[in-house]
N, C-alpha and C positions, 0 to 999 in steps of 0.2 A: 411203103408206109402203111398201107391198108392191112397187110399181114401182121405188122407190129401191133396195131390196135387190137386185132383179134387175139393175138397171143397174150397181150396184157389183160384183156377182158377175161380170157379163160383162166389165167393165173389168179386174177382177183376172185373169180367165182370159186375156183378150187380152194383158195385160202379161206374164204368165208365158210364154205360148206365142209371143209376137211374134218373138223371135230365131230360133226354129226355123221359124216360118212364113215369115219374111223370107228366110232362106237357102234354103228350099224354092222360093220364088217366083223368086228371081234365079239359081237354079242353071242354068249354061249348057247342061247336058245335058238339061234338062227341056223339057217341051212349051211351045209358044209361048202357049198359052191359059191357063196357070196363074194369072196375075194376074186374068184375067176370072172365074175360078171364085170367087175371093175376093169380087169385086164382086157377082157374082150372088147369093152367099150373103148379103151385106149387104142387098141389095135385097129378097130373099125374107123375111129376118127383119124388116125395116122394114115390109113389106106385112102380114105376119102380126100384128105388134104394132098397127098402125093398124086392121086389120080387127077385132081384138078390142076396141079402144077405141071404135069407132064404134057409136053406137046406131042403131036402125032409123029413128028420126024425124029424124036428122041429115041435112042435105043438103050 
């Protein structure tokens, strides 16, 4: 139940900030690597969540 609340909270935050984030990413005057920053953050968050869920005896 606790993970569901976290996912719902993250989805709500993503929904609220998506227009601002999208305009920041596609801004022509911005750096070329901006979309990659978002994907690196997604990968890091997924890694942290999986590392916390994995038990020592899991292979």
